[in-house]
Z-matrix of the N, CA and C atoms (Angstrom, degrees):
N
C 1 1.414
C 2 1.548 1 110.42
N 3 1.285 2 115.47 1 -38.67
C 4 1.440 3 120.88 2 -179.15
C 5 1.524 4 110.13 3 -66.40
N 6 1.340 5 115.89 4 -34.56
C 7 1.485 6 118.12 5 176.55
C 8 1.519 7 109.96 6 -64.69
N 9 1.278 8 118.70 7 -41.42
C 10 1.474 9 121.05 8 178.35
C 11 1.538 10 111.95 9 -61.66
N 12 1.298 11 116.23 10 -40.92
C 13 1.461 12 121.56 11 -178.85
C 14 1.574 13 108.40 12 -66.13
N 15 1.357 14 115.33 13 -45.64
C 16 1.472 15 116.88 14 176.70
C 17 1.478 16 114.56 15 -62.62
N 18 1.282 17 117.97 16 -37.53
C 19 1.499 18 122.54 17 174.70
C 20 1.527 19 110.81 18 -62.69
N 21 1.276 20 117.29 19 -41.44
C 22 1.448 21 122.87 20 179.48
C 23 1.529 22 110.65 21 -64.66
N 24 1.313 23 116.15 22 -45.31
C 25 1.450 24 120.86 23 179.41
C 26 1.554 25 110.50 24 -63.94
N 27 1.345 26 116.34 25 -43.03
C 28 1.463 27 119.36 26 -179.44
C 29 1.554 28 110.23 27 -65.51
N 30 1.298 29 117.39 28 -38.80
C 31 1.480 30 121.14 29 177.75
C 32 1.484 31 111.42 30 -64.80
N 33 1.351 32 116.22 31 -39.07
C 34 1.469 33 120.67 32 178.39
C 35 1.534 34 110.71 33 -64.79
N 36 1.356 35 115.49 34 -44.44
C 37 1.453 36 119.16 35 178.89
C 38 1.527 37 111.95 36 -61.12
N 39 1.393 38 116.19 37 -40.75
C 40 1.396 39 119.88 38 179.51
C 41 1.533 40 111.94 39 -65.66
N 42 1.308 41 115.79 40 -33.58
C 43 1.460 42 117.07 41 179.38
C 44 1.529 43 110.14 42 -71.23
N 45 1.325 44 117.13 43 -34.45
C 46 1.463 45 119.82 44 177.87
C 47 1.536 46 109.33 45 -64.07
N 48 1.349 47 117.05 46 -42.98
C 49 1.480 48 120.68 47 176.28
C 50 1.495 49 110.34 48 -62.36
N 51 1.254 50 118.59 49 -39.69
C 52 1.513 51 121.94 50 176.54
C 53 1.513 52 110.11 51 -59.73
N 54 1.301 53 120.18 52 -51.67
C 55 1.473 54 127.33 53 179.47
C 56 1.524 55 110.03 54 -56.28
N 57 1.317 56 116.23 55 -49.55
C 58 1.478 57 119.56 56 -175.40
C 59 1.571 58 109.80 57 -66.88
N 60 1.332 59 115.83 58 -43.69
C 61 1.451 60 120.28 59 179.85
C 62 1.550 61 110.46 60 -62.98
N 63 1.267 62 117.24 61 -45.20
C 64 1.456 63 121.02 62 -178.92
C 65 1.541 64 109.97 63 -63.81
N 66 1.301 65 116.08 64 -41.40
C 67 1.492 66 120.66 65 178.74
C 68 1.503 67 111.15 66 -62.71
N 69 1.359 68 117.71 67 -46.39
C 70 1.430 69 120.23 68 -177.31
C 71 1.519 70 111.52 69 -65.43
N 72 1.337 71 115.62 70 -40.98
C 73 1.440 72 118.22 71 -179.89
C 74 1.512 73 114.52 72 -69.11
N 75 1.309 74 118.24 73 -33.42
C 76 1.443 75 123.27 74 179.85
C 77 1.512 76 111.89 75 -71.14
N 78 1.366 77 118.55 76 -19.76
C 79 1.401 78 122.89 77 179.00
C 80 1.512 79 113.42 78 -83.25
N 81 1.311 80 117.07 79 -14.98
C 82 1.438 81 123.09 80 176.21
C 83 1.525 82 112.78 81 -77.28
N 84 1.278 83 118.59 82 143.80
C 85 1.500 84 121.00 83 174.28
C 86 1.513 85 111.26 84 -77.07
N 87 1.320 86 117.78 85 169.00
C 88 1.393 87 121.67 86 -176.15
C 89 1.509 88 113.94 87 -60.66
N 90 1.344 89 118.35 88 -34.81
C 91 1.433 90 120.84 89 -179.93
C 92 1.539 91 110.81 90 -68.70
N 93 1.330 92 117.30 91 -40.95
C 94 1.469 93 120.25 92 178.83
C 95 1.537 94 109.47 93 -65.15
N 96 1.321 95 117.26 94 -37.02
C 97 1.445 96 119.85 95 179.45
C 98 1.561 97 108.04 96 -68.12
N 99 1.293 98 116.67 97 -41.31
C 100 1.502 99 119.38 98 176.33
C 101 1.474 100 113.32 99 -61.47
N 102 1.321 101 116.30 100 -36.91
C 103 1.460 102 118.99 101 174.76
C 104 1.491 103 114.24 102 -62.72
N 105 1.341 104 115.91 103 -27.39
C 106 1.466 105 120.56 104 179.54
C 107 1.543 106 108.47 105 -88.62
N 108 1.369 107 117.55 106 -7.60
C 109 1.456 108 121.43 107 -179.89
C 110 1.495 109 114.59 108 89.26
N 111 1.340 110 117.79 109 20.24
C 112 1.459 111 124.53 110 -177.26
C 113 1.507 112 109.18 111 -118.34
N 114 1.349 113 113.64 112 159.06
C 115 1.435 114 121.85 113 168.95
C 116 1.519 115 108.48 114 -115.15
N 117 1.317 116 118.01 115 156.33
C 118 1.458 117 120.21 116 -178.72
C 119 1.542 118 113.84 117 -52.40
N 120 1.353 119 115.12 118 -39.67
C 121 1.451 120 119.31 119 -177.05
C 122 1.516 121 115.07 120 -66.54
N 123 1.315 122 114.77 121 -12.60
C 124 1.510 123 120.73 122 -179.80
C 125 1.519 124 111.70 123 -90.98
N 126 1.291 125 121.12 124 -3.12
C 127 1.457 126 120.67 125 -170.03
C 128 1.544 127 112.03 126 -61.48
N 129 1.339 128 116.57 127 -44.90
C 130 1.470 129 121.09 128 179.33
C 131 1.488 130 110.91 129 -57.17
N 132 1.366 131 114.40 130 -47.90
C 133 1.451 132 120.82 131 -176.28
C 134 1.577 133 110.63 132 -60.55
N 135 1.377 134 113.67 133 -46.45
C 136 1.451 135 121.21 134 -177.36
C 137 1.552 136 108.03 135 -61.58
N 138 1.336 137 113.44 136 -46.72
C 139 1.489 138 117.47 137 -175.12
C 140 1.504 139 109.82 138 -63.06
N 141 1.301 140 118.24 139 -39.29
C 142 1.487 141 121.58 140 179.60
C 143 1.548 142 110.19 141 -68.29
N 144 1.319 143 116.82 142 -40.07
C 145 1.479 144 120.28 143 179.87
C 146 1.562 145 109.07 144 -66.28
N 147 1.326 146 118.97 145 -41.82
C 148 1.428 147 121.60 146 176.57
C 149 1.516 148 111.22 147 -60.21
N 150 1.357 149 114.95 148 -45.94
C 151 1.500 150 119.57 149 -177.65
C 152 1.544 151 109.34 150 -65.36
N 153 1.297 152 118.90 151 -35.74
C 154 1.478 153 122.31 152 -178.23
C 155 1.546 154 108.88 153 -70.06
N 156 1.309 155 118.39 154 -29.29
C 157 1.454 156 121.79 155 177.05
C 158 1.481 157 114.56 156 -81.17
N 159 1.347 158 116.19 157 -17.91
C 160 1.495 159 117.60 158 -177.79
C 161 1.483 160 113.31 159 -77.58
């Protein structure tokens, strides 16, 4: 039971990281994203990758 609770908490934290990352990246203009080496269409992918690594 404790394992399930820990997994749920970890998933919730990863989702929060995903939401914050996506929000921060969507607020950048295209030039700022290009400076980081990203395109606007990659934001979802990047946010998920960051959340998975968290």
